[in-house]
PALOVEX-454168 format. One record per residue (C-alpha): residue number from 0; residue in one letter; x, y, z. Coordinates in Angstrom, 2 decimals. Layout:
BEGIN
<seq:NUM | type:A | px:X | py:Y | pz:Z> .
...
! end
This chain:
BEGIN
<seq:0 | type:X | px:12.51 | py:-63.50 | pz:9.50> .
<seq:1 | type:X | px:10.81 | py:-60.15 | pz:10.01> .
<seq:2 | type:X | px:14.36 | py:-58.77 | pz:11.12> .
<seq:3 | type:X | px:16.27 | py:-59.11 | pz:8.25> .
<seq:4 | type:X | px:13.26 | py:-57.81 | pz:6.10> .
<seq:5 | type:X | px:13.80 | py:-54.72 | pz:8.01> .
<seq:6 | type:X | px:17.47 | py:-54.69 | pz:7.78> .
<seq:7 | type:X | px:17.14 | py:-54.99 | pz:4.05> .
<seq:8 | type:X | px:15.00 | py:-51.77 | pz:3.36> .
<seq:9 | type:X | px:16.00 | py:-49.46 | pz:5.96> .
<seq:10 | type:X | px:14.18 | py:-46.55 | pz:7.18> .
<seq:11 | type:X | px:14.54 | py:-42.79 | pz:5.78> .
<seq:12 | type:X | px:14.45 | py:-40.47 | pz:8.74> .
<seq:13 | type:X | px:16.11 | py:-37.36 | pz:9.71> .
<seq:14 | type:X | px:18.71 | py:-37.44 | pz:12.67> .
<seq:15 | type:X | px:17.63 | py:-34.99 | pz:15.57> .
<seq:16 | type:X | px:21.03 | py:-33.10 | pz:14.91> .
<seq:17 | type:X | px:19.79 | py:-32.22 | pz:11.21> .
<seq:18 | type:X | px:16.29 | py:-31.15 | pz:12.76> .
<seq:19 | type:X | px:17.87 | py:-28.76 | pz:15.12> .
<seq:20 | type:X | px:20.26 | py:-27.08 | pz:12.26> .
<seq:21 | type:X | px:17.54 | py:-26.63 | pz:9.95> .
<seq:22 | type:X | px:15.45 | py:-25.22 | pz:12.93> .
<seq:23 | type:X | px:18.77 | py:-22.68 | pz:13.83> .
<seq:24 | type:X | px:18.28 | py:-22.16 | pz:9.84> .
<seq:25 | type:X | px:14.92 | py:-21.30 | pz:9.72> .
<seq:26 | type:X | px:14.87 | py:-19.29 | pz:13.52> .
<seq:27 | type:X | px:18.07 | py:-17.03 | pz:11.84> .
<seq:28 | type:X | px:16.25 | py:-16.50 | pz:8.72> .
<seq:29 | type:X | px:12.71 | py:-15.36 | pz:10.24> .
<seq:30 | type:X | px:15.01 | py:-12.91 | pz:12.63> .
<seq:31 | type:X | px:16.56 | py:-11.00 | pz:9.53> .
<seq:32 | type:X | px:13.39 | py:-11.04 | pz:7.49> .
<seq:33 | type:X | px:10.72 | py:-9.98 | pz:10.35> .
<seq:34 | type:X | px:12.13 | py:-6.46 | pz:10.75> .
<seq:35 | type:X | px:11.41 | py:-5.86 | pz:6.95> .
<seq:36 | type:X | px:8.11 | py:-7.71 | pz:7.05> .
<seq:37 | type:X | px:6.65 | py:-5.42 | pz:9.77> .
<seq:38 | type:X | px:8.05 | py:-2.26 | pz:7.76> .
<seq:39 | type:X | px:6.04 | py:-3.44 | pz:4.93> .
<seq:40 | type:X | px:2.92 | py:-4.33 | pz:6.97> .
<seq:41 | type:X | px:3.10 | py:-0.35 | pz:8.67> .
<seq:42 | type:X | px:3.54 | py:1.10 | pz:4.93> .
<seq:43 | type:X | px:0.84 | py:-0.88 | pz:3.13> .
<seq:44 | type:X | px:-1.37 | py:-0.05 | pz:5.75> .
<seq:45 | type:X | px:-0.65 | py:3.86 | pz:6.00> .
<seq:46 | type:X | px:-0.82 | py:3.64 | pz:2.09> .
<seq:47 | type:X | px:-4.16 | py:2.12 | pz:2.00> .
<seq:48 | type:X | px:-5.73 | py:4.60 | pz:4.31> .
<seq:49 | type:X | px:-4.22 | py:7.37 | pz:2.24> .
<seq:50 | type:X | px:-5.89 | py:6.03 | pz:-1.02> .
<seq:51 | type:X | px:-9.29 | py:5.36 | pz:0.93> .
<seq:52 | type:X | px:-8.81 | py:9.65 | pz:1.72> .
<seq:53 | type:X | px:-8.50 | py:10.01 | pz:-1.48> .
<seq:54 | type:X | px:-11.33 | py:7.93 | pz:-3.18> .
<seq:55 | type:X | px:-13.36 | py:10.20 | pz:-0.24> .
<seq:56 | type:X | px:-12.58 | py:13.19 | pz:-1.53> .
<seq:57 | type:X | px:-13.05 | py:11.72 | pz:-5.31> .
<seq:58 | type:X | px:-16.34 | py:10.55 | pz:-3.96> .
<seq:59 | type:X | px:-17.37 | py:14.87 | pz:-2.48> .
<seq:60 | type:X | px:-16.98 | py:15.39 | pz:-6.05> .
<seq:61 | type:X | px:-18.88 | py:13.36 | pz:-7.56> .
<seq:62 | type:X | px:-21.77 | py:14.04 | pz:-5.11> .
<seq:63 | type:X | px:-21.23 | py:17.84 | pz:-5.37> .
<seq:64 | type:X | px:-21.85 | py:17.25 | pz:-9.17> .
<seq:65 | type:X | px:-24.57 | py:14.52 | pz:-9.02> .
<seq:66 | type:X | px:-26.80 | py:16.56 | pz:-6.02> .
<seq:67 | type:X | px:-25.88 | py:20.18 | pz:-7.27> .
<seq:68 | type:X | px:-24.67 | py:21.05 | pz:-3.97> .
<seq:69 | type:X | px:-21.41 | py:22.38 | pz:-2.19> .
<seq:70 | type:X | px:-20.13 | py:19.07 | pz:-0.56> .
<seq:71 | type:X | px:-17.40 | py:19.42 | pz:2.29> .
<seq:72 | type:X | px:-14.91 | py:16.72 | pz:3.27> .
<seq:73 | type:X | px:-14.67 | py:16.67 | pz:7.04> .
<seq:74 | type:X | px:-12.14 | py:15.53 | pz:9.16> .
<seq:75 | type:X | px:-12.51 | py:14.41 | pz:13.28> .
<seq:76 | type:X | px:-8.77 | py:14.08 | pz:14.13> .
<seq:77 | type:X | px:-9.44 | py:13.68 | pz:17.68> .
<seq:78 | type:X | px:-12.23 | py:11.12 | pz:16.97> .
<seq:79 | type:X | px:-10.01 | py:9.45 | pz:14.12> .
<seq:80 | type:X | px:-12.96 | py:9.86 | pz:11.28> .
<seq:81 | type:X | px:-13.98 | py:11.43 | pz:8.21> .
<seq:82 | type:X | px:-16.49 | py:12.00 | pz:5.90> .
<seq:83 | type:X | px:-18.45 | py:13.23 | pz:3.03> .
<seq:84 | type:X | px:-21.66 | py:15.80 | pz:3.60> .
<seq:85 | type:X | px:-23.57 | py:18.70 | pz:2.04> .
<seq:86 | type:X | px:-22.17 | py:21.95 | pz:3.31> .
<seq:87 | type:X | px:-24.11 | py:23.81 | pz:6.29> .
<seq:88 | type:X | px:-26.74 | py:25.55 | pz:5.12> .
<seq:89 | type:X | px:-27.26 | py:22.79 | pz:2.20> .
<seq:90 | type:X | px:-29.74 | py:19.96 | pz:2.00> .
<seq:91 | type:X | px:-27.84 | py:17.34 | pz:0.70> .
<seq:92 | type:X | px:-29.55 | py:13.61 | pz:0.31> .
<seq:93 | type:X | px:-28.77 | py:12.34 | pz:4.01> .
<seq:94 | type:X | px:-29.15 | py:8.93 | pz:2.69> .
<seq:95 | type:X | px:-25.47 | py:9.74 | pz:0.23> .
<seq:96 | type:X | px:-23.51 | py:10.92 | pz:3.37> .
<seq:97 | type:X | px:-20.46 | py:9.11 | pz:4.42> .
<seq:98 | type:X | px:-18.17 | py:8.23 | pz:7.19> .
<seq:99 | type:X | px:-14.77 | py:6.10 | pz:7.50> .
<seq:100 | type:X | px:-12.69 | py:5.69 | pz:10.87> .
<seq:101 | type:X | px:-9.41 | py:5.51 | pz:10.69> .
<seq:102 | type:X | px:-7.27 | py:2.16 | pz:12.31> .
<seq:103 | type:X | px:-5.82 | py:2.90 | pz:15.83> .
<seq:104 | type:X | px:-2.21 | py:3.05 | pz:15.00> .
<seq:105 | type:X | px:-2.79 | py:6.03 | pz:12.16> .
<seq:106 | type:X | px:-3.86 | py:9.60 | pz:12.85> .
<seq:107 | type:X | px:-3.96 | py:12.95 | pz:11.18> .
<seq:108 | type:X | px:-1.46 | py:15.71 | pz:11.60> .
<seq:109 | type:X | px:-3.67 | py:18.70 | pz:10.63> .
<seq:110 | type:X | px:-3.21 | py:22.22 | pz:11.37> .
<seq:111 | type:X | px:-6.34 | py:24.35 | pz:12.78> .
<seq:112 | type:X | px:-9.19 | py:25.13 | pz:10.07> .
<seq:113 | type:X | px:-12.50 | py:25.91 | pz:9.39> .
<seq:114 | type:X | px:-14.87 | py:23.98 | pz:11.22> .
<seq:115 | type:X | px:-18.62 | py:22.70 | pz:10.55> .
<seq:116 | type:X | px:-21.17 | py:22.97 | pz:12.80> .
<seq:117 | type:X | px:-20.55 | py:19.67 | pz:14.24> .
<seq:118 | type:X | px:-17.23 | py:20.52 | pz:15.15> .
<seq:119 | type:X | px:-15.56 | py:19.14 | pz:12.42> .
<seq:120 | type:X | px:-12.20 | py:20.60 | pz:10.11> .
<seq:121 | type:X | px:-13.56 | py:21.04 | pz:6.68> .
<seq:122 | type:X | px:-10.86 | py:19.75 | pz:4.72> .
<seq:123 | type:X | px:-12.09 | py:20.03 | pz:1.03> .
<seq:124 | type:X | px:-15.62 | py:21.96 | pz:-0.29> .
<seq:125 | type:X | px:-16.61 | py:20.82 | pz:-3.59> .
<seq:126 | type:X | px:-18.70 | py:23.51 | pz:-5.31> .
<seq:127 | type:X | px:-21.49 | py:22.09 | pz:-7.63> .
<seq:128 | type:X | px:-19.21 | py:22.46 | pz:-10.67> .
<seq:129 | type:X | px:-16.96 | py:19.83 | pz:-9.01> .
<seq:130 | type:X | px:-14.05 | py:22.31 | pz:-8.71> .
<seq:131 | type:X | px:-12.48 | py:22.96 | pz:-5.22> .
<seq:132 | type:X | px:-13.61 | py:25.80 | pz:-3.24> .
<seq:133 | type:X | px:-10.77 | py:28.06 | pz:-1.81> .
<seq:134 | type:X | px:-9.33 | py:28.09 | pz:1.73> .
<seq:135 | type:X | px:-9.26 | py:23.92 | pz:1.50> .
<seq:136 | type:X | px:-6.67 | py:22.45 | pz:3.89> .
<seq:137 | type:X | px:-3.75 | py:21.14 | pz:1.83> .
<seq:138 | type:X | px:-2.09 | py:18.57 | pz:2.54> .
<seq:139 | type:X | px:-4.04 | py:16.42 | pz:4.48> .
<seq:140 | type:X | px:-1.01 | py:14.03 | pz:6.73> .
<seq:141 | type:X | px:-1.39 | py:10.60 | pz:7.81> .
<seq:142 | type:X | px:0.78 | py:9.85 | pz:10.78> .
<seq:143 | type:X | px:1.53 | py:5.96 | pz:11.54> .
<seq:144 | type:X | px:2.54 | py:5.64 | pz:15.13> .
<seq:145 | type:X | px:5.91 | py:4.52 | pz:13.97> .
<seq:146 | type:X | px:5.91 | py:7.86 | pz:12.74> .
<seq:147 | type:X | px:5.96 | py:7.17 | pz:8.69> .
<seq:148 | type:X | px:4.18 | py:9.75 | pz:7.15> .
<seq:149 | type:X | px:2.02 | py:10.34 | pz:3.86> .
<seq:150 | type:X | px:0.25 | py:13.26 | pz:2.29> .
<seq:151 | type:X | px:-2.30 | py:14.25 | pz:0.12> .
<seq:152 | type:X | px:-1.88 | py:17.49 | pz:-1.65> .
<seq:153 | type:X | px:-4.19 | py:19.50 | pz:-4.10> .
<seq:154 | type:X | px:-2.81 | py:18.57 | pz:-7.78> .
<seq:155 | type:X | px:-1.17 | py:21.56 | pz:-9.94> .
<seq:156 | type:X | px:-4.22 | py:22.16 | pz:-11.70> .
<seq:157 | type:X | px:-6.28 | py:22.84 | pz:-8.22> .
<seq:158 | type:X | px:-8.77 | py:20.80 | pz:-9.27> .
<seq:159 | type:X | px:-8.18 | py:17.74 | pz:-6.55> .
<seq:160 | type:X | px:-6.03 | py:15.70 | pz:-4.25> .
<seq:161 | type:X | px:-3.09 | py:13.50 | pz:-5.11> .
<seq:162 | type:X | px:-1.01 | py:11.39 | pz:-2.91> .
<seq:163 | type:X | px:2.44 | py:13.32 | pz:-2.50> .
<seq:164 | type:X | px:5.37 | py:11.14 | pz:-3.65> .
! end
């Protein structure tokens, strides 16, 4: 009696051939999409670091105005770090100094420039009025290990930096 009940209601299931076909289709789709996803992630990481570097320039400007001291945005291309501190010879609030590190797959591409007493390259100096001092590095270039680049250049009015298109 139980055997006839099983025949009356067949169990729905996938066959082995159907499962293999679905797996082949998924593998093909993944092979097509994976390279573009990889490029997208690399581009996003580079854009995020450029945005963070741009935010550091704005932080340096705001600290120069709020502390009434010239503030440096410094870069250590060897260590892959950058930060904000009072210009040499000025005593700023040490608790307001900041430092950030780049991820290992992104680096700076800079020409040699003026350095501070710690050996950092001075990328930008903001005067207490919030203006950029003369002699700042431009552009600030970040390079991903894949070769993709993004740069920050001085704005047309010379008051700050922007991410170059």
